[in-house]
C-alpha positions as CSV (number, residue, x, y, z in Angstrom):
1,X,-26.3,20.5,18.8
2,X,-25.1,17.3,20.4
3,X,-28.1,15.5,19.1
4,X,-26.9,16.4,15.6
5,X,-23.6,14.7,16.2
6,X,-25.3,11.6,17.6
7,X,-27.4,11.4,14.4
8,X,-24.3,11.9,12.3
9,X,-22.5,9.1,14.1
10,X,-25.4,6.8,13.6
11,X,-25.4,7.7,9.9
12,X,-21.8,6.7,9.7
13,X,-22.5,3.3,11.3
14,X,-25.6,2.2,9.5
15,X,-25.0,3.5,6.0
16,X,-25.0,0.5,3.7
17,X,-23.1,1.4,0.5
18,X,-23.2,-0.8,-2.6
19,X,-19.9,-2.8,-2.6
20,X,-18.0,-3.6,-5.7
21,X,-14.6,-5.2,-6.3
22,X,-11.8,-2.6,-6.5
23,X,-9.5,-3.1,-9.5
24,X,-6.5,-1.0,-8.4
25,X,-4.2,-4.0,-8.9
26,X,-5.6,-5.1,-12.3
27,X,-2.8,-4.0,-14.6
28,X,0.8,-5.2,-14.1
29,X,3.9,-3.8,-15.8
30,X,7.0,-6.0,-15.9
31,X,9.9,-7.0,-18.1
32,X,12.6,-5.7,-20.4
33,X,13.1,-6.0,-24.1
34,X,16.3,-6.9,-25.9
35,X,19.0,-4.7,-27.3
36,X,17.3,-4.2,-30.6
37,X,13.9,-3.2,-29.5
38,X,12.4,-1.2,-26.6
39,X,9.6,-3.2,-25.0
40,X,8.1,-4.5,-21.8
41,X,5.0,-6.5,-20.8
42,X,1.6,-5.5,-19.7
43,X,-0.6,-8.1,-18.0
44,X,-4.3,-7.0,-18.0
45,X,-6.4,-8.8,-15.4
46,X,-9.5,-6.9,-16.6
47,X,-9.7,-9.7,-19.2
48,X,-10.5,-13.3,-18.5
49,X,-8.1,-15.0,-19.0
50,X,-5.5,-12.3,-18.3
51,X,-4.3,-10.6,-21.5
52,X,-0.6,-10.2,-22.1
53,X,0.7,-7.5,-24.5
54,X,3.7,-5.4,-25.3
55,X,4.4,-1.8,-24.5
56,X,7.1,-0.1,-26.4
57,X,9.4,1.8,-24.2
58,X,13.0,1.2,-23.1
59,X,12.4,1.1,-19.4
60,X,13.6,-1.9,-17.4
61,X,10.9,-3.2,-15.0
62,X,12.6,-6.5,-14.4
63,X,13.9,-6.2,-10.8
64,X,12.6,-7.1,-7.4
65,X,11.3,-3.6,-6.5
66,X,8.3,-3.2,-8.9
67,X,4.9,-1.8,-8.0
68,X,1.9,-0.6,-10.1
69,X,-1.4,1.3,-9.6
70,X,-4.5,1.2,-11.6
71,X,-7.7,3.3,-11.1
72,X,-10.7,1.6,-9.4
73,X,-11.9,0.4,-12.8
74,X,-8.6,-1.3,-13.5
75,X,-7.0,1.1,-16.0
76,X,-3.3,1.7,-15.5
77,X,-2.3,5.0,-13.8
78,X,1.4,4.6,-13.1
79,X,4.1,2.1,-12.2
80,X,7.6,2.0,-10.8
81,X,10.8,0.0,-11.4
82,X,12.0,1.2,-7.9
83,X,14.2,3.9,-9.4
84,X,11.5,6.2,-10.8
85,X,7.8,6.3,-11.5
86,X,6.2,6.1,-15.0
87,X,2.7,7.2,-16.1
88,X,0.2,5.2,-18.2
89,X,1.8,6.6,-21.4
90,X,5.2,5.1,-20.2
91,X,6.7,8.6,-19.7
92,X,8.6,9.6,-16.6
93,X,6.4,11.3,-14.0
94,X,7.7,14.8,-13.2
95,X,9.8,14.9,-10.0
96,X,9.9,11.1,-9.7
97,X,13.5,10.6,-10.7
98,X,15.9,9.9,-7.7
99,X,12.9,8.7,-5.7
100,X,14.9,5.8,-4.2
101,X,17.4,7.3,-1.7
102,X,20.9,5.7,-2.2
103,X,19.2,3.4,-4.8
104,X,22.5,2.9,-6.6
105,X,23.2,0.1,-4.2
106,X,20.3,-1.8,-5.7
107,X,21.1,-0.8,-9.3
108,X,19.4,2.6,-9.8
109,X,22.1,4.2,-11.9
110,X,19.4,6.0,-13.9
111,X,15.6,6.2,-14.1
112,X,15.5,3.6,-16.9
113,X,17.3,0.9,-14.8
114,X,15.5,-1.1,-12.1
115,X,16.1,-1.8,-8.4
116,X,17.0,-5.3,-7.4
117,X,15.8,-5.3,-3.8
118,X,12.7,-7.4,-3.0
119,X,9.4,-5.6,-2.6
120,X,11.1,-2.3,-1.6
121,X,8.3,0.0,-2.7
122,X,4.5,-0.1,-2.7
123,X,1.7,2.4,-3.7
124,X,-1.5,3.1,-1.7
125,X,-4.5,5.3,-2.5
126,X,-5.2,8.1,-0.1
127,X,-8.3,7.8,2.1
128,X,-11.2,10.0,0.9
129,X,-9.3,11.5,-1.9
130,X,-9.4,9.8,-5.3
131,X,-6.7,12.0,-6.9
132,X,-3.9,11.4,-4.3
133,X,-1.7,8.3,-4.1
134,X,1.2,7.6,-1.7
135,X,4.4,6.0,-2.9
136,X,6.2,4.3,-0.1
137,X,9.8,3.1,-0.1
138,X,12.9,2.7,2.1
139,X,16.0,4.8,2.3
140,X,19.1,2.7,2.2
141,X,22.1,3.6,4.3
142,X,25.5,3.3,2.5
143,X,27.3,3.8,5.8
144,X,25.5,1.5,8.3
145,X,26.1,-2.2,7.8
146,X,24.7,-4.9,10.0
147,X,25.5,-8.6,9.5
148,X,27.6,-7.4,6.5
149,X,24.5,-6.1,4.9
150,X,23.3,-2.5,4.3
151,X,20.2,-1.5,6.1
152,X,17.3,0.9,5.6
153,X,17.2,3.9,7.9
154,X,13.9,5.4,7.0
155,X,10.5,4.4,5.7
156,X,9.4,7.4,3.5
157,X,6.5,8.5,1.4
158,X,6.0,10.6,-1.7
159,X,2.7,12.1,-2.9
160,X,1.4,11.6,-6.5
161,X,-1.3,14.0,-7.4
162,X,-3.4,13.0,-10.5
163,X,-4.7,16.5,-10.9
164,X,-1.3,17.7,-11.9
165,X,0.3,17.5,-15.3
166,X,-3.0,17.7,-17.2
167,X,-4.5,14.8,-15.3
168,X,-1.6,12.4,-15.9
169,X,0.0,13.1,-12.5
170,X,3.1,14.4,-10.9
171,X,5.0,14.0,-7.6
172,X,4.1,17.0,-5.5
173,X,5.8,16.0,-2.2
174,X,8.9,13.8,-2.1
175,X,10.6,11.5,0.4
176,X,8.9,12.5,3.6
177,X,9.9,10.4,6.6
178,X,7.3,8.2,8.3
179,X,9.6,6.0,10.5
180,X,13.3,6.2,11.3
181,X,15.1,3.1,12.6
182,X,17.4,0.3,11.3
183,X,15.0,-1.5,9.0
184,X,15.1,-4.5,6.7
185,X,15.8,-3.0,3.2
186,X,12.8,-4.7,1.6
187,X,9.5,-6.4,2.0
188,X,7.1,-3.6,2.6
189,X,3.7,-5.3,3.1
190,X,0.2,-3.8,3.5
191,X,-3.2,-4.9,4.5
192,X,-6.6,-3.2,5.2
193,X,-7.5,-2.0,8.7
194,X,-10.4,-3.8,10.4
195,X,-12.7,-1.0,9.2
196,X,-12.1,-2.0,5.6
197,X,-11.0,1.5,4.6
198,X,-7.7,2.4,6.2
199,X,-4.3,0.7,5.7
200,X,-1.6,-0.9,7.8
201,X,2.0,-0.8,6.5
202,X,4.4,-3.3,8.1
203,X,8.2,-3.4,8.0
204,X,10.8,-5.3,10.0
205,X,13.4,-3.8,12.3
206,X,16.7,-5.3,11.0
207,X,18.2,-8.2,12.9
208,X,15.5,-8.3,15.5
209,X,12.1,-9.9,16.3
210,X,10.4,-6.5,16.2
211,X,8.0,-5.2,13.6
212,X,6.6,-1.7,13.0
213,X,3.0,-1.3,11.7
214,X,2.0,2.2,10.5
215,X,-1.6,3.2,10.1
216,X,-2.6,5.3,7.1
217,X,-6.0,6.9,7.6
218,X,-7.8,10.0,6.4
219,X,-5.4,12.1,8.5
220,X,-2.3,10.6,6.9
221,X,0.4,8.4,8.5
222,X,0.1,7.7,12.3
223,X,2.7,6.8,14.9
224,X,4.0,3.3,14.4
225,X,2.8,0.3,16.5
226,X,5.8,-1.8,17.6
227,X,5.5,-5.6,18.1
228,X,8.4,-7.7,19.3
229,X,7.5,-11.4,19.1
230,X,9.0,-14.7,18.2
231,X,12.7,-15.4,17.3
232,X,15.1,-12.8,15.9
233,X,15.5,-12.5,12.2
234,X,19.1,-12.8,10.8
235,X,20.1,-11.7,7.3
236,X,16.9,-9.7,7.3
237,X,17.5,-8.2,3.8
238,X,16.4,-11.3,1.8
239,X,13.3,-13.4,1.5
240,X,9.6,-12.4,1.2
241,X,6.6,-11.4,3.2
242,X,2.8,-11.2,2.7
243,X,-0.5,-10.7,4.4
244,X,-3.5,-13.0,4.0
245,X,-6.4,-11.4,2.1
246,X,-8.5,-11.2,5.3
247,X,-5.7,-9.3,7.0
248,X,-5.5,-11.8,10.0
249,X,-2.2,-13.5,9.1
250,X,1.2,-12.2,8.3
251,X,4.0,-14.5,6.9
252,X,7.7,-13.8,6.6
253,X,10.1,-16.2,5.0
254,X,13.7,-16.6,4.1
255,X,15.9,-19.7,3.8
256,X,18.2,-18.7,6.6
257,X,15.4,-18.1,9.2
258,X,12.6,-20.4,7.9
259,X,8.9,-19.6,7.7
260,X,7.3,-17.5,10.5
261,X,3.5,-17.3,10.7
262,X,2.1,-14.5,12.8
263,X,-1.4,-13.5,13.9
264,X,-2.1,-9.9,13.0
265,X,-4.7,-7.8,14.8
266,X,-5.8,-5.5,12.0
267,X,-7.7,-3.3,14.5
268,X,-4.6,-2.5,16.6
269,X,-1.7,-3.3,14.3
270,X,-0.2,-5.8,16.7
271,X,1.6,-8.9,15.6
272,X,1.9,-12.1,17.7
273,X,4.0,-15.1,16.7
274,X,2.0,-18.2,16.0
275,X,4.4,-20.8,14.5
276,X,7.9,-21.2,13.1
277,X,8.7,-23.8,10.4
278,X,11.9,-24.8,8.6
279,X,12.7,-26.2,5.2
280,X,15.8,-28.0,3.8
281,X,19.2,-26.1,3.9
282,X,19.7,-26.3,0.1
283,X,17.1,-23.6,-0.8
284,X,19.8,-20.8,-1.0
285,X,18.3,-17.3,-1.6
286,X,15.4,-18.1,-3.9
287,X,12.2,-17.8,-1.9
288,X,8.6,-16.6,-2.1
289,X,5.3,-16.6,-0.2
290,X,1.7,-16.0,-1.1
291,X,-1.7,-16.9,0.4
292,X,-4.8,-18.1,-1.3
293,X,-7.9,-15.9,-1.7
294,X,-9.7,-17.9,1.0
295,X,-6.8,-17.0,3.4
296,X,-6.5,-20.7,4.2
297,X,-3.5,-22.0,2.1
298,X,0.0,-20.6,2.2
299,X,2.3,-21.4,-0.7
300,X,6.1,-21.3,-0.2
301,X,8.5,-21.2,-3.2
302,X,11.7,-23.1,-2.3
303,X,13.9,-23.0,-5.4
304,X,13.1,-26.4,-7.0
305,X,10.1,-27.1,-4.7
306,X,6.7,-25.6,-4.1
307,X,5.0,-26.3,-0.8
308,X,1.4,-25.8,0.5
309,X,0.5,-25.3,4.2
310,X,-2.9,-25.1,5.7
311,X,-3.1,-22.0,7.9
312,X,-6.3,-23.3,9.6
313,X,-4.4,-26.4,10.9
314,X,-3.7,-26.7,14.7
315,X,0.0,-27.3,13.8
316,X,0.6,-25.7,10.4
317,X,3.9,-27.6,9.8
318,X,2.0,-30.9,10.0
319,X,-0.1,-29.8,7.0
320,X,2.9,-29.3,4.7
321,X,2.4,-30.8,1.2
322,X,4.7,-30.8,-1.8
323,X,2.6,-29.5,-4.7
324,X,5.3,-28.8,-7.3
325,X,8.8,-30.0,-8.4
326,X,10.7,-27.9,-10.9
327,X,10.9,-29.7,-14.2
328,X,14.4,-28.4,-15.1
329,X,13.4,-26.2,-18.0
330,X,15.6,-23.2,-19.0
331,X,13.6,-20.4,-20.5
332,X,16.3,-19.2,-21.5
333,X,17.6,-19.2,-17.9
334,X,16.5,-21.4,-15.0
335,X,12.8,-21.3,-14.3
336,X,13.0,-22.3,-10.6
337,X,10.3,-21.1,-8.2
338,X,10.9,-17.6,-6.7
339,X,8.8,-14.7,-5.7
340,X,5.0,-15.0,-5.9
341,X,1.9,-12.8,-5.7
342,X,-1.9,-13.3,-5.5
343,X,-3.4,-11.7,-8.6
344,X,-6.8,-10.1,-9.1
345,X,-8.0,-13.2,-11.0
346,X,-7.7,-15.3,-7.8
347,X,-4.6,-17.1,-9.1
348,X,-1.1,-17.0,-7.7
349,X,1.8,-16.1,-10.2
350,X,5.4,-17.1,-9.5
351,X,8.5,-15.6,-10.9
352,X,11.9,-17.3,-11.6
353,X,15.3,-16.1,-10.5
354,X,17.0,-15.3,-13.8
355,X,16.0,-14.0,-17.2
356,X,12.9,-16.0,-18.3
357,X,9.9,-15.5,-20.6
358,X,7.2,-16.9,-18.4
359,X,5.4,-17.0,-15.0
360,X,4.3,-20.2,-13.3
361,X,0.6,-20.2,-12.3
362,X,-1.3,-21.8,-9.4
363,X,-4.7,-21.8,-11.0
364,X,-6.8,-23.0,-8.1
365,X,-5.0,-21.9,-4.9
366,X,-8.1,-22.4,-2.7
367,X,-7.9,-26.2,-3.3
368,X,-5.9,-28.6,-1.1
369,X,-2.8,-30.4,-2.3
370,X,-2.3,-31.2,-6.0
371,X,-5.8,-29.9,-6.7
372,X,-4.3,-26.4,-6.5
373,X,-3.4,-27.0,-10.2
374,X,0.2,-25.7,-10.6
375,X,1.1,-25.0,-14.3
376,X,4.8,-24.4,-14.8
377,X,5.4,-21.5,-17.2
378,X,1.6,-21.2,-17.6
379,X,1.8,-17.5,-18.6
380,X,4.1,-16.8,-21.6
381,X,5.4,-13.3,-22.3
382,X,4.9,-11.8,-25.7
383,X,7.4,-11.8,-28.6
384,X,8.4,-9.0,-31.0
385,X,10.2,-9.7,-34.3
386,X,10.9,-13.2,-33.2
387,X,12.5,-12.1,-29.9
388,X,11.0,-12.7,-26.4
389,X,10.4,-9.9,-23.9
390,X,12.1,-11.4,-20.8
391,X,11.7,-10.8,-17.2
392,X,13.9,-11.5,-14.2
393,X,12.4,-11.8,-10.7
394,X,10.0,-8.9,-11.1
395,X,6.4,-9.3,-9.9
396,X,4.5,-6.2,-8.7
397,X,4.2,-5.6,-5.0
398,X,0.5,-4.8,-4.8
399,X,-1.7,-5.2,-1.7
400,X,-5.0,-7.1,-1.8
401,X,-7.7,-4.6,-2.4
402,X,-10.9,-6.6,-2.3
403,X,-14.2,-4.9,-2.3
404,X,-14.5,-1.1,-2.4
405,X,-14.6,0.3,1.2
406,X,-17.8,1.9,2.5
407,X,-17.8,5.4,1.1
408,X,-20.3,6.7,3.7
409,X,-17.5,7.9,5.9
410,X,-16.0,10.2,3.2
411,X,-19.4,11.2,1.8
412,X,-20.8,12.0,5.3
413,X,-17.8,14.2,6.2
414,X,-18.2,16.1,3.0
415,X,-21.9,16.5,3.6
416,X,-21.3,18.0,7.0
417,X,-19.5,21.0,5.5
418,X,-22.9,22.6,4.7
419,X,-25.9,20.4,5.7
420,X,-26.3,21.3,9.4
421,X,-26.1,25.1,9.1
422,X,-29.0,26.9,10.8
423,X,-31.9,28.0,8.7
424,X,-31.8,31.5,7.5
425,X,-28.0,31.9,8.1
426,X,-27.5,35.0,6.0
427,X,-23.8,34.8,5.4
428,X,-21.1,32.5,4.1
429,X,-18.1,31.2,6.0
430,X,-14.8,29.7,4.9
431,X,-12.1,28.2,7.1
432,X,-8.5,27.6,6.1
433,X,-6.0,26.1,5.9
434,X,-7.6,22.7,5.9
435,X,-5.9,20.4,7.0
436,X,-5.0,22.7,9.9
437,X,-1.5,22.7,11.5
438,X,-1.3,25.4,14.2
439,X,-4.1,27.9,13.8
440,X,-7.2,28.1,11.6
441,X,-8.5,31.3,9.9
442,X,-12.3,32.0,9.8
443,X,-13.3,34.2,7.0
444,X,-16.8,35.6,6.4
445,X,-18.3,37.2,3.3
446,X,-19.3,40.4,5.3
447,X,-18.6,41.9,8.8
448,X,-20.9,40.2,11.4
449,X,-21.2,40.5,15.2
450,X,-19.7,37.2,16.6
451,X,-21.4,35.6,19.6
452,X,-19.5,32.4,20.1
453,X,-17.2,29.8,18.5
454,X,-16.8,26.2,19.6
455,X,-14.8,23.1,18.5
456,X,-16.1,19.6,19.0
457,X,-14.8,16.2,18.0
458,X,-16.6,13.7,15.8
459,X,-18.6,12.2,18.7
460,X,-20.1,15.6,19.5
461,X,-17.9,16.3,22.7
462,X,-17.2,20.0,22.9
463,X,-13.5,20.6,23.4
464,X,-13.0,24.4,23.2
465,X,-15.4,27.4,23.3
466,X,-14.8,31.1,22.9
467,X,-17.5,33.7,23.8
468,X,-17.6,37.2,22.4
469,X,-19.5,40.3,23.5
470,X,-18.4,43.1,21.2
471,X,-16.5,41.5,18.2
472,X,-17.7,42.5,14.8
473,X,-15.4,41.2,12.0
474,X,-15.2,39.4,8.7
475,X,-12.0,37.5,9.6
476,X,-10.2,36.2,12.6
477,X,-7.8,33.4,13.7
478,X,-8.2,30.6,16.3
479,X,-5.3,28.7,17.9
480,X,-5.7,24.9,17.5
481,X,-2.2,23.9,18.5
482,X,-3.4,22.0,21.6
483,X,-5.7,19.7,19.6
484,X,-4.3,16.2,18.7
485,X,-4.5,15.0,15.1
486,X,-8.1,14.2,14.1
487,X,-11.4,15.3,12.6
488,X,-13.2,18.3,14.2
489,X,-16.2,20.5,13.7
490,X,-16.1,24.3,14.2
491,X,-19.4,26.0,15.0
492,X,-19.8,29.7,14.6
493,X,-22.8,31.5,16.2
494,X,-23.5,35.1,15.0
495,X,-26.3,37.6,15.0
496,X,-27.2,36.3,11.5
497,X,-27.4,32.6,12.4
498,X,-24.9,29.7,12.8
499,X,-22.6,27.8,10.5
500,X,-20.7,24.5,11.0
501,X,-17.5,23.5,9.2
502,X,-15.5,20.3,9.3
503,X,-11.7,20.4,9.5
504,X,-8.8,18.0,9.9
505,X,-5.9,18.7,12.3
506,X,-2.5,17.2,11.2
């Protein structure tokens, strides 16, 4: 039996799936129409160049807490303005109202309004389940104030199931705590694990130099990894943060603290401080950070200036280059440089602070200096009846997806459910619940004399075994409470042959 597990492990290691670019971030929803017409803006990166169009619905998606999710082919599934979640038809997803705990502090007076916090929510796909998505956000405390600022007290998740509501989706579980602490009330950033499949979610402990990184894998959310490194962050509620596309660099920036560049170990989730840099004092609160597709160049928005830094330089600050100066245009309000995001087309888009009808574009962010090709107001939002659909500082908080992760892990685990049963096993077996919490029920399709039951981990190591001499049954329970979270295989030997089933302990 152990030989089978060794073979299985080798299959998992050597399977070479065909990689293709994932398009989960390919449709963006932003903006808010005027008083006389209900409209917002869709940006479709499935087209080249990106196609901009209207959607007609009076939902404000114009604040700092905006996130979207498309399917792997790039078609819109749902989006959030921070206050609620809306499906691809621009209708409220069932059970998604009031999804931002104490969100009224940031403007969530109703589902149609938007949250003003910066990058306070993000959506991730579940591992090995194409119908489940996790909506992550922060619970704001209205009672705890640090440095005269409200803080977050929980990182939470809600579950969106696309199989509900006739395939359009519904929230089936809501606001489940992942991490409880005093946290910065924004800037949730995510990057892939070193295995290319799982996710790291990183947040800052308020007013400290400590970060929490939470792993999301096939078993759900794991215990946070804490890293305390570099100088303390003051006024932790403002600014921006991002990961490099290769997952090796994390950057956090606000005008009061400066720019901090960290090395990130995407195998362990540990952060280590690399370099601290500072900009002029007149930046105020407008700030943004994004990293080129090559992971080499960091772009920092500093109100009227746009800077580039080379992350491969021995001293990053020595590589600073001014690549853009705001030209003073009002559109209709100030078009200064603010939040930024790397888009699926390999370009970086930059918002402004007030109500505007355009994004700035860095067309060639992999190029050094002025060759990066900044175009101020390069993406114009659409008009309706002579009026422009405007946007404030909204740009979707979407992680870098890159190529589709190797599916052999998921496919092999599914295959194990039935492939390695013994020949001639003349019965069927079901185990439930799966995932397992305390005990697992084994149910057979007819009464059979049981010989033995064993549980092994994914490496083939046998952890538990039960022997029977006179048990004939079609249903019995096993206690699994002593097992840690993980993937396991249950083997049942009977007078009619053997069966193996995979289960997940949570």
